N, C-alpha and C positions, 0 to 999 in steps of 0.2 A: 917261290915259301921256300926253307932250306926245312928239310924231316929229318928231325932230331926223337927217335926213339928211345936212347935214356935220358932226354927233355921232359916225355909225358910222363912218366913215372921215375920223382925224382926218390931217391934215399937219406934220410937223413935221422940222425940218434938225439929226438932233443930230452933236457935236463931240465927240468925247474926247479929250482933253490929257493925255498918261499921260509921268508924270517919271522915263525910263530913263537916268538920275544914278546914281553913286554913291549916294546918299542913301540905296538906296532897296537891300534885297535879290534876288537875281532869286528865290528864297521869296515875297517880297510881290510883285514884280514879277509875279508868276506868279497870286496871286490879284488883282492889280488884271483879269487875263486873264479870271478868272473871273467878278467884279463885270461887270467889260462885255456879256459873253458874257449871263450873267442879265439886262441887261436889255436887252442886243436881242433875249431868250427875247419878253418883254413885251411887243413891238411889231411891227402887221405892216408887213412891211418891203421896199419896191417904190420905182421909179419917183417912184410918182402918190401916196402914204401916204410913209410915215414913211423919208427917205432918213441917212445913218450915214459922218459920216468917222471920220481916223482921226489927232493929232498926235502923233506924240514929241518931247520934247527932254530934253538932255541940257544939252552947250557950248551945241549950237547947235538951231533946231529942222528936222522930218523931218515931209515930208507923205506916213504908213504908206500913206494910200489915203484918197480924196476924195469928198461926196459921189453923187459920180453913178458914181464905180466899180461899185457893188456893187449889184444890186435884187433879191436876196430873202435871210432869215433865215438858209438857210446858209450863202452863197456871204461873208458878212460875218461868220460865226462862227469860218470857216475863216478869214480873213484873219487875224483877230485871232489866231487861235492860232499865226497862222503868224509874228509882231511878233515880233521882235530884243530882246531884252535886251540894252543897251547898258552900262552898271554902266560903275564910273571908266574914262577916261583914251581911253575905246576910243573915237572919231569917228561921227556919224552921217554917211548915207550923202550923198551929193552932190545 
């Protein structure tokens, strides 16, 4: 079997771009959160391997957290659980 040291610890930057407009319901937004958490569960999250960021958009875009903000799987999942659903007519933070 071929031993690949670089393959045992893949490096990647993953940025989720999430629709927070009125075109999706709060129920569907919860499903998006669950999907993101399941993707995060499948990676080794750390500042040296896989980094995760998240941007929301509605009328504008908003960076919820950038690639360097969280360096553990649990921290990313907690941040994803906390992102608000803005829905129709609500302004994203500035």
